[in-house]
RODO-2510 file (C-alpha; in nm, 4 decimals, decimal comma):
residues 552
     n   res          X          Y          Z
     1     l     9,7043     5,4690    11,1150
     2     r     9,8969     5,2627    11,3104
     3     m    10,1586     4,9796    11,1951
     4     s    10,4689     4,7996    11,1435
     5     n    10,5176     4,8619    10,7327
     6     l    10,3155     5,0149    10,5103
     7     v    10,2855     4,9045    10,1521
     8     v    10,1060     5,1486     9,9029
     9     a    10,0416     4,9507     9,5768
    10     a    10,0715     5,1483     9,2351
    11     a     9,7206     5,2524     9,1173
    12     g     9,6287     5,1981     9,4860
    13     g     9,6297     5,4519     9,8046
    14     i     9,4964     5,6366    10,0998
    15     s     9,2384     5,9348    10,0448
    16     a     9,1144     6,1840    10,2570
    17     n     8,9995     6,3670     9,9202
    18     g     8,7520     6,6622    10,0636
    19     l     8,6987     6,5598    10,3712
    20     g     8,7987     6,8347    10,5575
    21     y     8,6497     7,1755    10,6194
    22     r     8,3051     7,2080    10,4614
    23     g     8,2766     7,4577    10,1723
    24     g     8,0167     7,7349    10,1832
    25     g     7,6461     7,6477    10,1638
    26     l     7,7152     7,3025    10,2721
    27     l     7,4586     7,2141    10,5855
    28     t     7,2929     7,5280    10,5779
    29     n     6,8997     7,6199    10,4832
    30     v     6,9820     7,8968    10,3659
    31     n     7,0931     8,0139     9,9916
    32     p     7,4243     7,9687     9,9732
    33     r     7,5809     8,2162     9,7854
    34     s     7,5655     8,3803    10,1415
    35     t     7,7675     8,1664    10,3571
    36     y     8,1448     8,1552    10,3743
    37     g     8,3773     7,8220    10,3507
    38     w     8,4300     7,6362    10,7295
    39     g     8,7185     7,6709    10,8708
    40     p     9,0400     7,9101    11,0253
    41     s     9,0962     8,0092    10,6558
    42     g     8,7479     7,9459    10,4463
    43     g     8,6918     8,1435    10,1683
    44     t     8,5001     8,4505    10,1678
    45     c     8,1897     8,5622     9,9253
    46     g     8,0762     8,9087     9,8930
    47     n     7,7261     8,7733     9,6933
    48     a     7,8457     8,4933     9,5449
    49     r     8,1843     8,4018     9,2689
    50     g     8,3411     8,3117     9,6585
    51     g     8,7448     8,2893     9,7266
    52     g     8,9145     7,9639     9,7406
    53     g     9,0090     7,7716    10,1353
    54     g     9,3425     7,8799    10,2725
    55     h     9,5722     7,6392    10,4901
    56     g     9,9257     7,5502    10,4179
    57     g     9,9156     7,8331    10,1251
    58     e     9,6482     8,1276    10,0651
    59     g     9,3573     8,0842     9,8868
    60     g     9,2945     8,2937     9,5843
    61     n     9,0376     8,5781     9,5433
    62     g     8,7525     8,5076     9,3227
    63     w     8,5059     8,7639     9,1482
    64     e     8,2773     8,9174     9,4392
    65     g     8,4770     8,7051     9,6737
    66     g     8,7728     8,7166     9,8845
    67     t     8,9850     8,4941    10,1073
    68     r     9,0635     8,5635    10,4642
    69     f     9,4410     8,5709    10,2971
    70     s     9,5919     8,3537    10,6124
    71     t     9,7687     8,0461    10,6320
    72     y     9,7353     7,8131    11,0029
    73     g     9,8402     7,4884    11,1354
    74     s    10,1904     7,3308    11,1753
    75     a    10,4497     7,2545    10,9071
    76     s    10,6476     7,0264    11,1099
    77     y    10,3631     6,8549    11,2362
    78     p    10,0513     6,8665    11,0508
    79     t     9,7136     6,7377    11,1241
    80     t     9,4723     7,0291    11,0455
    81     a     9,1620     7,0003    10,7853
    82     g     9,2175     7,2402    10,4900
    83     s     8,9629     7,4745    10,4679
    84     g     8,6650     7,5001    10,2657
    85     g     8,5823     7,7820     9,9759
    86     g     8,3646     8,0575     9,9904
    87     g     8,0087     7,9878     9,8423
    88     g     7,8158     8,0993     9,5339
    89     y     7,5021     8,1194     9,3145
    90     i     7,3335     7,8330     9,3378
    91     g     7,5853     7,5675     9,4038
    92     y     7,8456     7,4536     9,6489
    93     s     8,2373     7,5403     9,7253
    94     g     8,4696     7,3103     9,7218
    95     c     8,5777     7,1281    10,0974
    96     g     8,9205     7,1426    10,2590
    97     g     9,0920     6,7992    10,2302
    98     g     9,1487     6,6032    10,5184
    99     v     9,3876     6,4177    10,7266
   100     v     9,5842     6,0932    10,6686
   101     r     9,8523     6,0637    10,8922
   102     v    10,0821     5,7606    10,9352
   103     t    10,3072     5,5821    11,1908
   104     a    10,5119     5,3001    11,1140
   105     s    10,7712     5,1536    11,2978
   106     g    10,9658     5,0332    10,9529
   107     s    10,9372     5,1228    10,6236
   108     v    10,6335     5,3261    10,4148
   109     t    10,6881     5,2262    10,0667
   110     v    10,4765     5,4712     9,8523
   111     n    10,4447     5,3746     9,4809
   112     g    10,0516     5,4602     9,4573
   113     t     9,9147     5,7628     9,6360
   114     l     9,8629     5,9060     9,9805
   115     s     9,6287     6,2172     9,9430
   116     a     9,4284     6,5021    10,1014
   117     d     9,3283     6,7517     9,7743
   118     g     9,1115     6,9966     9,8126
   119     t     8,8044     6,9649     9,6181
   120     r     8,6667     7,1535     9,3194
   121     a     8,3150     7,4078     9,3512
   122     s     8,0400     7,3753     9,2418
   123     s     7,8794     7,6707     9,0141
   124     y     8,0227     8,0328     9,1098
   125     s     8,2603     7,9774     9,4240
   126     g     8,5678     7,8876     9,5598
   127     g     8,7555     7,6024     9,5824
   128     g     8,8655     7,3884     9,8873
   129     a     9,1983     7,4027    10,0526
   130     g     9,4440     7,0945    10,0528
   131     g     9,4832     6,9095    10,3732
   132     s     9,7735     6,7210    10,6099
   133     v     9,9509     6,4162    10,5044
   134     f    10,1622     6,3671    10,8205
   135     i    10,4012     6,0053    10,8026
   136     e    10,6686     5,9137    11,0519
   137     c    10,8671     5,5882    10,9334
   138     g    11,1855     5,4816    10,9915
   139     r    11,2672     5,4906    10,5919
   140     l    11,0648     5,6737    10,3028
   141     e    11,0628     5,3588    10,0408
   142     g    10,8925     5,3610     9,6707
   143     s    10,9554     5,5274     9,3683
   144     p    10,8432     5,7677     9,1310
   145     t    10,5175     5,6477     9,0675
   146     g    10,4450     5,7414     9,4090
   147     l    10,2777     6,0875     9,5252
   148     i    10,2214     6,1978     9,8249
   149     s     9,9568     6,5219     9,7960
   150     a     9,7361     6,8046     9,9560
   151     r     9,6642     7,0030     9,6630
   152     g     9,3950     7,2780     9,6030
   153     g     9,0923     7,2237     9,4801
   154     d     8,9664     7,4954     9,1222
   155     g     8,7696     7,7474     9,1450
   156     w     8,4664     7,7229     8,9222
   157     a     8,4938     7,7916     8,6056
   158     p     8,1972     7,8474     8,3439
   159     k     8,3905     7,7457     8,0630
   160     e     8,7574     7,6362     8,0157
   161     g     8,9945     7,8324     8,1422
   162     w     8,7688     8,1301     8,2360
   163     y     8,7178     8,1610     8,6664
   164     n     8,4916     8,3257     8,8482
   165     g     8,5677     8,1577     9,1796
   166     g     8,9084     8,1559     9,3732
   167     g     9,1315     7,8575     9,3826
   168     g     9,2144     7,6907     9,6638
   169     g     9,5521     7,6747     9,9047
   170     g     9,7762     7,4162     9,9059
   171     g     9,8137     7,1757    10,2122
   172     r    10,0868     7,0831    10,4391
   173     l    10,2778     6,7497    10,3745
   174     a    10,5416     6,6047    10,6331
   175     v    10,7297     6,2936    10,6525
   176     f    10,9843     6,2484    10,9460
   177     y    11,2152     5,8973    10,8373
   178     n    11,5044     5,8670    11,0686
   179     p    11,8109     5,9770    10,9248
   180     a    12,0752     5,7695    11,0937
   181     l    11,8271     5,4613    10,8136
   182     q    11,7352     5,6847    10,5178
   183     t    12,0311     5,6828    10,3146
   184     n    11,9092     5,7449     9,9716
   185     n    11,5745     5,9686     9,7950
   186     p    11,3493     5,7153     9,6820
   187     g    11,1988     5,9445     9,4386
   188     v    10,8548     5,9795     9,5692
   189     r    10,6306     6,3223     9,4542
   190     f    10,4994     6,5579     9,6833
   191     s    10,2389     6,8137     9,5289
   192     t    10,1273     7,1175     9,7176
   193     t    10,0093     7,2159     9,4364
   194     p     9,7276     7,5083     9,4775
   195     g     9,3887     7,5059     9,2730
   196     p     9,3620     7,7767     8,9202
   197     g     9,0939     8,0042     8,9884
   198     m     8,9840     8,4049     8,9050
   199     e     9,2672     8,3993     9,1205
   200     a     9,4909     8,1012     9,1608
   201     g     9,5504     7,9525     9,5574
   202     r     9,9495     7,9553     9,6680
   203     m    10,1303     7,6028     9,7079
   204     g    10,1932     7,4869    10,0499
   205     t    10,4546     7,3121    10,2776
   206     l    10,6166     7,0265    10,2667
   207     f    10,8547     6,9089    10,5984
   208     l    11,1494     6,6664    10,6152
   209     p    11,4421     6,5869    10,8851
   210     n    11,7329     6,6782    10,6803
   211     t    11,8087     6,7746    10,3339
   212     l    11,9052     6,4799    10,1669
   213     f    11,6341     6,4472     9,8808
   214     l    11,7793     6,7910     9,7553
   215     g    12,0122     6,8151     9,4875
   216     e    12,1738     7,0065     9,2330
   217     a    11,9427     6,9327     8,9494
   218     l    11,5366     6,8930     9,1045
   219     g    11,2813     6,7427     8,8877
   220     n    10,9437     6,6307     8,8627
   221     q    10,9716     6,5285     9,2370
   222     w    10,8526     6,8726     9,3445
   223     l    10,4829     6,9495     9,2321
   224     d    10,4632     7,3029     9,3989
   225     v    10,6419     7,2805     9,7848
   226     r    10,7875     7,4861    10,0235
   227     v    11,0343     7,2481    10,1642
   228     q    11,1207     7,3407    10,5052
   229     s    11,3244     7,1746    10,7420
   230     p    11,5006     7,1959    11,0962
   231     g    11,7592     7,4954    11,0721
   232     f    11,7455     7,5020    10,6784
   233     t    11,7765     7,8469    10,6726
   234     n    12,0729     7,8660    10,3747
   235     w    12,2032     7,6820    10,0904
   236     s    12,4532     7,7267     9,8871
   237     p    12,4901     7,4514     9,5771
   238     a    12,7677     7,4563     9,3441
   239     s    12,5053     7,5330     9,0618
   240     l    12,1181     7,4735     9,0114
   241     d    11,8961     7,3765     8,7675
   242     v    11,5163     7,3511     8,8615
   243     r    11,2922     7,2201     8,5338
   244     d    10,9018     6,9866     8,5759
   245     s    10,9269     7,1100     8,9272
   246     r    10,7966     7,4302     9,1037
   247     i    10,9490     7,4943     9,4481
   248     g    11,0965     7,7193     9,7165
   249     f    11,2865     7,6868    10,0604
   250     g    11,2817     7,7363    10,3966
   251     a    11,0241     7,9153    10,6622
   252     n    11,1627     8,2478    10,6870
   253     q    11,4001     8,4844    10,5439
   254     f    11,5874     8,2051    10,3552
   255     d    11,8950     8,2645    10,1596
   256     l    11,9579     8,0985     9,8269
   257     r    12,3499     8,1132     9,7278
   258     v    12,4272     7,9243     9,4102
   259     a    12,8338     7,9879     9,3782
   260     g    12,7856     7,9196     8,9628
   261     a    12,5121     7,8976     8,7280
   262     l    12,0680     7,8668     8,7815
   263     t    11,8814     7,7923     8,5825
   264     v    11,4919     7,7661     8,5533
   265     g    11,3680     7,4875     8,2377
   266     s    11,0542     7,3537     8,0943
   267     g    10,8105     7,3109     8,3468
   268     g    11,0133     7,4718     8,6053
   269     g    11,0239     7,7123     8,8771
   270     l    11,1489     7,8551     9,1107
   271     l    10,9484     8,0777     9,4228
   272     l    11,1027     8,3823     9,6723
   273     y    10,9295     8,4575     9,9885
   274     p    10,9697     8,7762    10,2125
   275     h    11,2770     8,8507    10,2632
   276     d    11,4389     8,6301    10,0715
   277     e    11,7829     8,6775     9,9078
   278     l    11,8586     8,5321     9,6083
   279     r    12,2475     8,5267     9,5495
   280     c    12,4078     8,3154     9,1710
   281     g    12,5914     8,4031     8,9009
   282     e    12,4389     8,3423     8,5859
   283     l    12,0394     8,3450     8,5987
   284     m    11,8911     8,2131     8,3386
   285     l    11,4989     8,1702     8,2763
   286     t    11,4518     7,9270     7,9356
   287     n    11,1943     7,7367     7,8192
   288     g    10,8911     7,8612     8,0138
   289     g    11,0659     7,8453     8,3523
   290     f    10,9869     8,1398     8,5540
   291     l    11,0779     8,3303     8,9049
   292     t    10,8006     8,4349     9,1408
   293     v    10,9357     8,6871     9,4067
   294     y    10,6910     8,7471     9,6942
   295     s    10,7935     9,0671     9,8956
   296     g    10,8165     9,1582    10,2568
   297     t    10,7993     9,4940    10,4040
   298     n    11,1300     9,7352    10,3606
   299     k    11,4088     9,6002    10,5511
   300     a    11,4777     9,8408    10,8614
   301     a    11,7962    10,0660    10,8250
   302     m    11,8758     9,8870    10,5016
   303     e    11,7949     9,9438    10,1417
   304     s    11,4718    10,0086    10,0432
   305     y    11,3485     9,6345     9,9339
   306     g    11,1791     9,3944    10,0917
   307     a    11,3368     9,0820     9,8692
   308     l    11,6488     9,0501     9,7051
   309     v    11,7448     8,9122     9,3410
   310     n    12,1504     8,9457     9,3105
   311     a    12,2934     8,7657     8,9876
   312     g    12,7070     8,8273     8,9799
   313     g    12,6391     8,7172     8,6067
   314     t    12,3539     8,8092     8,3195
   315     f    12,0124     8,7244     8,4371
   316     a    11,8609     8,6146     8,0971
   317     i    11,5029     8,5859     8,0236
   318     g    11,4237     8,3655     7,7479
   319     p    11,1107     8,3541     7,5582
   320     g    10,7688     8,2680     7,7395
   321     s    10,9698     8,2723     8,0285
   322     w    10,8534     8,5603     8,2864
   323     v    10,9430     8,7524     8,5834
   324     y    10,6680     8,7356     8,8539
   325     p    10,7521     8,9930     9,1331
   326     y    10,4728     9,0681     9,3915
   327     s    10,5166     9,3716     9,6015
   328     n    10,3906     9,3632     9,9633
   329     p     9,9959     9,4901     9,9143
   330     t    10,0224     9,6818    10,2623
   331     n    10,3319     9,8265    10,2729
   332     n    10,5716     9,9604    10,0136
   333     g    10,7930     9,6820    10,0450
   334     s    10,9124     9,5459     9,6698
   335     a    11,2042     9,3179     9,5214
   336     l    11,5509     9,4587     9,4520
   337     f    11,7270     9,3244     9,0925
   338     r    12,0849     9,3928     9,1451
   339     v    12,2269     9,2137     8,7908
   340     r    12,5820     9,2482     8,5688
   341     a    12,3325     9,2586     8,3061
   342     l    11,9676     9,2017     8,2203
   343     k    11,8577     9,0395     7,8922
   344     i    11,5354     9,0004     7,7852
   345     a    11,4202     8,8230     7,4676
   346     a    11,1156     8,9094     7,2434
   347     a    10,8126     8,7031     7,4220
   348     g    10,9601     8,7149     7,7403
   349     g    10,9851     8,9497     8,0477
   350     i    10,8342     9,0657     8,3742
   351     n    10,4821     9,1373     8,4559
   352     a    10,4230     9,2849     8,7656
   353     d    10,0348     9,3415     8,6543
   354     g     9,7576     9,3779     8,9729
   355     k    10,0638     9,3330     9,2124
   356     g    10,1255     9,6101     9,3801
   357     y     9,8730     9,7586     9,6642
   358     w     9,5431     9,5799     9,7093
   359     g     9,2044     9,7258     9,5967
   360     g     8,9393     9,7914     9,8208
   361     g     8,7413     9,4920     9,9247
   362     r     9,0528     9,2759     9,8908
   363     g     9,1993     9,1830    10,2199
   364     s     8,9252     9,4176    10,3449
   365     p     8,5308     9,3962    10,3766
   366     p     8,3693     9,5414    10,0380
   367     g     8,2632     9,8607    10,0098
   368     t     8,5798     9,9861    10,1327
   369     a     8,8284    10,2294    10,0533
   370     g     9,2144    10,0632     9,8516
   371     w     9,5392    10,0478     9,9939
   372     g     9,8277    10,2845     9,9531
   373     p     9,9560    10,6775     9,9435
   374     g     9,6696    10,7080     9,6531
   375     a     9,4279    10,4719     9,7625
   376     g     9,0719    10,5188     9,5645
   377     f     8,7888    10,6096     9,8198
   378     t     8,4324    10,5232     9,8716
   379     y     8,1266    10,5831    10,0207
   380     n     7,9364    10,3043     9,9603
   381     a     8,0410    10,1436     9,6509
   382     r     8,1522    10,3040     9,3141
   383     g     8,4777    10,4118     9,4121
   384     g     8,6947    10,6138     9,2996
   385     g     9,0503    10,5177     9,0844
   386     g     9,3792    10,4223     9,2826
   387     g     9,6505    10,6707     9,2210
   388     h    10,0528    10,6997     9,1504
   389     g    10,1847    10,9066     8,8678
   390     g     9,8598    11,0534     8,8044
   391     a     9,5942    11,1017     9,0197
   392     g     9,2745    10,8238     8,9875
   393     r     8,9477    10,9409     8,8565
   394     a     8,6624    10,9783     9,0992
   395     g     8,3607    10,7603     9,1168
   396     e     8,0231    10,7805     9,1519
   397     e     8,0396    10,7360     9,4702
   398     g     8,4059    10,7852     9,5813
   399     p     8,6954    11,0716     9,4821
   400     g     8,9844    10,8921     9,3178
   401     g     9,3165    10,8774     9,4777
   402     a     9,6544    11,1437     9,4946
   403     t     9,9454    11,1072     9,2982
   404     n    10,2725    11,0015     9,5133
   405     d    10,6008    10,8614     9,4421
   406     s    10,8932    11,0371     9,2781
   407     a    10,8900    11,0731     8,8825
   408     a    11,2975    11,0184     8,9073
   409     v    11,3626    10,7744     9,1541
   410     p    10,9743    10,5311     9,1912
   411     l    10,9633    10,3186     9,4490
   412     f    10,6022    10,2207     9,4882
   413     p    10,3934    10,0368     9,3896
   414     g    10,0634    10,1845     9,2213
   415     s     9,7752    10,1696     9,5327
   416     g     9,4549     9,9667     9,4705
   417     g     9,0883    10,1027     9,3635
   418     g     8,8034    10,1609     9,6142
   419     g     8,5694     9,9155     9,6716
   420     g     8,2512     9,7926     9,5027
   421     y     7,9066     9,6176     9,6346
   422     n     7,9944     9,3215     9,6737
   423     s     8,3473     9,2531     9,5271
   424     r     8,7004     9,3601     9,4869
   425     a     8,8532     9,6897     9,3214
   426     g     9,1378     9,6990     9,0642
   427     s     9,4962     9,6505     9,2426
   428     g     9,7802     9,8568     9,1415
   429     g    10,0422     9,7535     8,9454
   430     g    10,3842     9,6361     9,1039
   431     a    10,6964     9,7951     9,1114
   432     v    11,0064     9,6797     8,8934
   433     r    11,3613     9,7726     8,9762
   434     v    11,6380     9,6488     8,8390
   435     a    11,9926     9,8023     8,9161
   436     a    12,2497     9,6646     8,6175
   437     e    12,6262     9,7087     8,6569
   438     r    12,6456     9,7026     8,2502
   439     e    12,3685     9,6623     8,0109
   440     i    11,9975     9,6583     8,0451
   441     a    11,8841     9,5092     7,7010
   442     v    11,4794     9,4822     7,6196
   443     d    11,3385     9,3173     7,3398
   444     g    11,0640     9,1620     7,5474
   445     t    10,8021     9,3149     7,8270
   446     i    10,8256     9,4960     8,1430
   447     s    10,4316     9,5305     8,2810
   448     a    10,3475     9,7109     8,6136
   449     n     9,9777     9,8106     8,4948
   450     g     9,6902     9,8050     8,7617
   451     t     9,4077     9,5754     8,7000
   452     n     9,0747     9,7052     8,6096
   453     s     8,7695     9,6758     8,8640
   454     f     8,4943     9,4286     8,9565
   455     e     8,1339     9,5130     9,0324
   456     y     8,1535     9,8779     9,0804
   457     g     8,4821     9,9246     9,2082
   458     g     8,7736    10,1825     9,1245
   459     g     9,0834    10,0800     8,9008
   460     g     9,4249    10,0093     9,0185
   461     a     9,6574    10,2842     8,9586
   462     g     9,9937    10,1902     8,7146
   463     g    10,2747    10,0837     8,9113
   464     s    10,6037    10,1783     8,8875
   465     i    10,9529    10,0631     8,6457
   466     y    11,2866    10,1762     8,7431
   467     l    11,5793    10,0805     8,5713
   468     d    11,9372    10,1654     8,5892
   469     s    12,2271    10,1117     8,3926
   470     y    12,5590    10,1956     8,2171
   471     y    12,3665    10,0863     7,8670
   472     l    12,0033    10,0744     7,7518
   473     r    11,9604     9,8968     7,4215
   474     g    11,6556     9,7149     7,2450
   475     g    11,4850     9,7027     6,9284
   476     t    11,0739     9,8468     6,8825
   477     s    10,9327     9,5304     6,9778
   478     g    11,0543     9,6386     7,3313
   479     v    10,7588     9,7482     7,6019
   480     l    10,7506     9,9028     7,9179
   481     r    10,3702    10,0125     8,0284
   482     a    10,2370    10,1082     8,3840
   483     n     9,8895    10,1963     8,2730
   484     g     9,5965    10,2485     8,4896
   485     g     9,2958     9,9956     8,5648
   486     s     8,9387    10,0701     8,4357
   487     g     8,6787    10,1196     8,6570
   488     y     8,3916     9,8695     8,6660
   489     s     8,1246     9,9133     8,4129
   490     y     7,7937     9,8266     8,4118
   491     s     7,6401     9,9145     8,0477
   492     d     7,8328     9,9628     7,7441
   493     n     7,8682    10,3357     7,7751
   494     r     7,8679    10,4080     8,1114
   495     i     8,1493    10,3278     8,4237
   496     s     8,0741    10,3485     8,7724
   497     g     8,4085    10,3295     8,9290
   498     g     8,6495    10,5905     8,8450
   499     g     8,9764    10,4849     8,6419
   500     g     9,3081    10,4185     8,8188
   501     g     9,5767    10,6480     8,7211
   502     g     9,9223    10,5944     8,5669
   503     g    10,2413    10,4525     8,6491
   504     r    10,5874    10,6179     8,6567
   505     i    10,8972    10,4718     8,3973
   506     a    11,2236    10,6052     8,5319
   507     l    11,5324    10,5020     8,2970
   508     h    11,8996    10,6253     8,4616
   509     y    12,1384    10,5670     8,2098
   510     m    12,5035    10,7006     8,0268
   511     f    12,4379    10,5451     7,6508
   512     s    12,1287    10,4191     7,5183
   513     r    12,0068    10,2858     7,2080
   514     a    11,6307    10,1820     7,3184
   515     q    11,3723    10,1882     7,0730
   516     w    11,1251    10,0888     7,3699
   517     t    10,7498    10,2041     7,3474
   518     c    10,6521    10,3416     7,7512
   519     s    10,3084    10,4103     7,8249
   520     v    10,1331    10,5446     8,1534
   521     n     9,8087    10,5965     8,0543
   522     g     9,5445    10,6135     8,3307
   523     g     9,2556    10,3889     8,2889
   524     m     8,8685    10,4458     8,1727
   525     g     8,6532    10,6274     8,4435
   526     t     8,2941    10,7382     8,5214
   527     n     8,1920    10,6912     8,1264
   528     t     8,4045    10,6248     7,8708
   529     t     8,5656    10,9794     7,7229
   530     v     8,6924    11,0011     8,1585
   531     f     9,0262    10,8676     8,1920
   532     g     9,2584    10,8369     8,5082
   533     d     9,5254    11,1024     8,4778
   534     p     9,8363    11,0044     8,3069
   535     g    10,1264    10,9057     8,5046
   536     t    10,5278    11,0306     8,4233
   537     v    10,8230    10,8487     8,2038
   538     y    11,1746    11,0480     8,2821
   539     w    11,5008    10,9029     8,0737
   540     i    11,7569    11,0534     8,2784
   541     q    12,1023    11,0743     8,1043
   542     k    12,3707    11,0396     8,4000
   543     p    12,6226    11,2236     8,3727
   544     l    13,0368    11,0978     8,2141
   545     p    13,2327    10,9674     8,4648
   546     p    13,5302    11,2930     8,4126
   547     t    13,8551    11,1746     8,2391
   548     v    14,1721    11,2558     8,3796
   549     f    14,4773    11,3136     8,1739
   550     m    14,8262    11,2819     8,3988
   551     v    15,1096    11,4726     8,2146
   552     f    15,5040    11,3783     8,3348
***
């Protein structure tokens, strides 16, 4: 669309929703359950319950189907449509969003909606990915009622909150206003919210010519977007408050340095990507605010971490607030949290469940071995459980994975289970690593469980929890767990996939008054009485510093 000026009134808009790549099963004369979604990152399906399509963000995995788990298109010049979701039994999967492109020599005023959303799936299938909205103009005007969106479609759910298909990934947005003419932030909202599903998709991208719209208080203008701009590789605000918005920054290895306090509050979320580094004073998650960290591979010739969170003050996780650390799913790269003190309140915590090595069939065809040094294997289906602190139990058609990693200094995530017929096996738990100068106080939960398998595969191994501090404390409500996931059961008393081994927990301290419950149990294996082997728990008291007496 080319014009001098564009005005989109409230309750009006331009929509390319569902006008991108078709979902699996559309325009086919065969049973749609066997077809993938169309597009460069169409959702896949082993038999049905397909994965979500991808675009600016990856699509989520479904019960039996997966995703190509890749993104495509240009963040700065988005002209590509979103990919379709993977097919289901008898219904059609979601279609990707199309492309809205506007070129105006004057202003573009948005009080209504410009959208290229993916559509939700029907029976047992995956959602479509968001498409593209690309605006070139002299000025962007409007109000907070305005919305520019490329959201992913929902995966199919037979009832509220119970998803079988994967969610569609977010799309791509770009607004190129003239920096010489744009002097204010009109408050127009941006959204690349991914679709929910058996596994949710991931959010897409927003490209702007500069950082004029960013400030130290980020509200509901930023609805699941990864903000990029030319040369935007670092940001150093005096303080940062994130509420009613979910936001990430930069394209690669972004360096966020907040001189004072960083608060993620109600409705807020901050996302860090592979090799990002966050440095701040106090770090506070309150009222349901969350922090998600996606790790890259470990940095060569440096400390063994793939993302860094460094708080010079206290890192406080309040009730209902969570940290979600994702290890690299094919490499042992994981995040390092380096803080002065860590305090986790009851009903809050760190959740790394299933965020370790992938199970077989995830990022690979069904019926394949899991990922990781203790991967469960399969010869056809009914794979073995992943191993870590404990060995994985053998499945009916594949051996379990071996033990690996250090019991005293565990740094590896849990390995994935061997795959089943049509779907992914359980993924390993992630790696939680915290180095605190003064104290670690846990009255909530730190969890790194492996996940259960689907459709005849093996369970994922428990991950690792490695805490190092001067002082450990917390009451009986504190829970640390790195349990293995169960193999898949196709009857009440028979399980054909092997259970995942337990993970590893290591606690290094000088003084401790912690009353925590620690568990590293193996997952249920080839029948209800055979489990993966338990993992390890080490409490290691560090030597006290020497006392020096000086006599004059």
